[in-house]
C-alpha positions in Angstrom: 4.7 42.3 23.7 5.0 39.9 26.6 6.5 37.3 24.4 9.3 39.6 23.4 10.2 40.4 27.0 10.1 36.7 27.9 12.4 35.9 24.9 14.9 38.5 26.0 15.2 37.1 29.5 15.4 33.6 28.2 18.2 34.4 25.7 20.3 36.6 28.1 23.7 35.2 28.6 22.7 31.9 26.9 26.1 31.2 25.6 27.8 31.3 29.0 25.1 29.1 30.5 25.5 26.5 27.8 29.3 26.4 28.2 28.8 26.0 32.0 26.5 23.1 31.5 28.8 21.4 29.0 31.8 21.7 31.2 30.2 20.1 34.2 31.2 16.6 35.1 28.9 13.9 33.9 27.0 12.1 36.7 28.1 8.5 37.4 25.6 5.7 36.9 24.1 4.3 40.0 25.6 1.0 41.1 23.6 -2.1 40.3 22.0 -3.9 43.2 22.9 -7.5 44.0 20.2 -10.1 43.5 18.5 -11.2 46.6 17.5 -14.7 45.4 17.9 -17.4 48.0 20.2 -20.3 47.3 17.5 -22.8 46.9 15.8 -20.9 44.1 18.8 -20.3 42.0 19.3 -22.3 38.8 21.6 -25.2 39.6 23.7 -27.4 37.4 21.5 -30.6 37.8 18.5 -28.6 36.6 20.3 -27.4 33.5 21.5 -31.0 32.8 18.0 -32.3 33.0 16.9 -29.9 30.3 19.7 -31.0 27.9 19.1 -34.8 28.4 17.2 -36.9 25.9 13.7 -37.9 26.8 13.1 -41.4 25.5 9.3 -41.3 25.3 9.3 -38.1 23.4 12.1 -39.4 21.1 10.0 -42.5 20.4 7.0 -40.3 19.5 9.2 -38.2 17.2 10.4 -41.3 15.4 6.8 -42.4 14.7 6.1 -39.1 12.8 6.2 -39.7 9.0 6.5 -36.7 6.7 5.4 -37.0 3.1 6.4 -34.2 0.8 5.0 -33.3 -2.6 6.8 -31.9 -5.6 6.5 -28.1 -5.4 6.6 -27.7 -9.2 3.2 -29.3 -9.6 1.8 -26.9 -6.9 3.3 -23.9 -8.7 1.7 -24.9 -11.9 -1.7 -25.2 -10.2 -1.3 -21.8 -8.6 -0.3 -20.2 -12.0 -3.3 -21.8 -13.6 -5.6 -20.4 -10.9 -4.0 -16.9 -11.3 -4.4 -17.1 -15.1 -8.1 -17.8 -14.6 -8.5 -14.7 -12.4 -6.8 -12.4 -15.0 -7.8 -11.3 -18.4 -5.8 -9.8 -21.3 -6.0 -6.1 -22.0 -8.7 -5.1 -24.5 -7.3 -1.6 -25.2 -4.2 0.3 -24.2 -2.6 3.6 -25.0 0.4 3.5 -27.3 3.8 4.3 -25.9 5.4 4.0 -22.5 3.3 6.4 -20.3 5.0 8.0 -17.3 7.9 5.6 -17.4 5.7 2.6 -16.4 6.1 -0.8 -17.9 3.4 -1.8 -20.3 0.7 -4.1 -18.8 -0.3 -7.2 -20.6 -3.2 -8.4 -18.4 -5.3 -7.2 -15.5 -7.4 -8.9 -12.8 -11.0 -9.7 -13.6 -13.3 -7.1 -12.3 -10.7 -4.3 -12.8 -10.1 -1.8 -15.6 -7.1 0.2 -16.6 -7.7 3.9 -17.1 -7.4 3.6 -20.9 -10.0 0.8 -20.9 -12.4 2.7 -18.6 -12.2 5.8 -20.8 -12.7 3.7 -24.0 -15.7 1.9 -22.5 -17.3 5.0 -21.2 -16.8 7.0 -24.4 -18.1 4.2 -26.5 -21.2 3.9 -24.3 -21.7 7.6 -24.5 -21.4 7.7 -28.3 -23.4 4.5 -29.0 -25.6 3.6 -26.1 -27.7 1.1 -28.2 -24.7 -1.1 -29.2 -22.5 -0.6 -26.0 -25.1 -1.4 -23.4 -24.2 -1.8 -19.7 -24.5 -5.6 -20.1 -22.2 -5.7 -23.1 -19.5 -3.6 -21.3 -19.9 -5.8 -18.2 -19.4 -8.9 -20.3 -16.6 -7.5 -22.5 -14.4 -6.4 -19.5 -15.5 -9.2 -17.0 -17.0 -6.7 -14.6 -19.9 -6.9 -12.1 -23.1 -5.7 -13.6 -24.1 -3.6 -10.6 -20.7 -1.9 -10.5 -20.8 -1.3 -14.3 -24.2 0.4 -14.0 -22.8 2.7 -11.3 -19.8 3.4 -13.4 -21.8 4.4 -16.4 -24.3 6.4 -14.3 -21.8 8.4 -12.2 -18.7 8.7 -14.4 -18.4 10.4 -17.8 -15.3 10.9 -19.9 -14.1 14.4 -20.5 -16.2 16.5 -22.8 -15.1 19.7 -24.5 -17.7 22.3 -25.1 -16.7 25.3 -27.2 -19.1 28.1 -26.5 -19.0 30.7 -29.2 -19.0 34.3 -28.0 -22.2 36.3 -28.4 -21.7 38.9 -31.0 -25.2 40.4 -31.2 -25.5 43.7 -29.4 -22.0 43.6 -27.8 -20.1 46.8 -27.8 -16.5 46.5 -28.9 -13.7 49.0 -28.3 -12.1 49.9 -31.6 -8.5 50.8 -31.9 -8.0 54.5 -32.7 
C-alpha cells in the first residue's frame, strides 16, 4: 500500500516538472585554469631540436645491424606439414548437410565428431570382444585413459519398448 502512495506523490504533476527542467538554461562550462609552469621548465625550441637531430653513434650501430630473411613459402609448407600430422581423416560421417554446416573432411587427433563417437560407442556396445577400448583408441587416435572413461560413462541412446501388462488388468469396454 505504501508503494502506491509513494508512486502517486512521485508522479503528481510530472509533466510540468519535466517541461520546467527542459526549459532551464544550460549551465556554462567552467573556465580552464592557466598552467602555472615556470618558464625554466617549459619545453623550449632547443630541446625539441635536439630530439630531432641525428645521433651519429646510434646511427653507426644501426648500420652494423644485418637482417637476413627467409622465404616464407618454405615456412608455410613446414607449418602445413605439422598441421597435417596433427589431424586425421574422418572415419565415419553422417550423409547430407546437417544443420547447414559444411562437411568436415578431417579432425584433430584426440578428438571425435558426434557421428564418430556414436558409431564407436554403439559398435563397442554391440561387439565388445572385437571393438575393445584399445582398438577404439588406436582407430580414432585417442588417449587410452580418455577412451576408457568414454566407454565407461557414455552410452548411445537405447530404445526399450516395454509391452503393457495385460494379465489381470481391467479394461473399460465401450457400451
